[in-house]
N, C-alpha and C positions, 0 to 999 in steps of 0.2 A: 504495499498497499504507501509507506512513503518514497519506494522509486516511483509509482507512480505520481504522487503528489508532487515530487521533485520535478517530472518530466513537463508535467502540467504546469504549474504555476510556477518555472523561473524565468520564462519571458515572459510574465506578469507583473513583478516584481523591478522599480525603481531602480534596484543595488543592483550590478554586473555582478554573476558572481560566477563561477568557474564549474559548470554542471558537473560533469566527468568526479571533480572532487565532491562536491554535493554526494553525486551517487554513491560513491567510497564511500563516505562519511554512515551516510543509511543504513546502506549493506550493513558496515561491522557494528553500528550498533544495534543492529535486529538480533545477529550473529552470537554476542553479548547474550541478548533476553529468549535465547531459546534455550537457554543454558538454565540462567539465573530468574525469569519469568518476565512480562510484562506490567509492570506496577504504574498502574495512570498516575501523573503529576497528580495530583489532588489525592490521590493518597499518601505519595510522598510525606509533602509538607503536610497535610495530617497527621501523621503515624511517625512524622519527627524521624526518616530514617534513610536519607539523603547519601550520608557517610555510610552505611552500612551497605548502601547499592552500590556507592563506586566502587567498593574495593570487592564488593561480587561479584560486580561484570568485571573489572581488569583480571580478579582472579582466572575467571572463566575464559578470556581472551587468550592467557596469557595461557593457557592449556591446549585448547585449542592452534592456537599459534605457534605452539613446541615443534607440532613437525610437518610448518614453512621451514624455508630456504631465512637467514637470520635475518638477509636485508629488508625482506618482505612483510617478515612479522613484526621487523622496526618502523619499517613505512605504515605498515595496517594499525600500531598502537598509537602511533603519533597522531594517525586521523583521529582517532578513537579521545585519544587525547583531547584532543584541538576542539570536536565538539563538544567535548563537556567541559570545558573552559570558555564557550560560546563570544569568544572575543576575535576570528575573524567572520566575516559576510556569509561562507559557504557554513560556519559555523550555526552564526546565529539564524541561517534560514533551515539549513538543518534540525536544527531545535526550533520552531516555528512548526516547523512541516509535522515534526513531533508532538505538536500539543495538539496541531490539525485533526491529527490521525484519529486521538484520542475521545475526540466529542464525536467523530462521526463514528468509531466504534460506540459509542455510549449512544447513538443515535439507532447504528443499527441494530 
């Protein structure tokens, strides 16, 4: 869902983003959640578990990435960290897509 949202909405925002980078970020983001589960943003704040969620997802990704060549694992972890820090246009856009998806899933 995040990848589809990225493709559809990337051309609709004022800020230019590197769509390939966004696609990588949202894919990696979903990889971690395949192991940890997807905890909606409103639940994270309500239950005050952001720090534990971050640690659990990082641990899950390290486990997944250990089968990759070191350079690829490092690149993917760096992209995940970038999305988590929410400082670049691509990270902000990816995080916004993740929030939009929560509402869509709720409505579905």
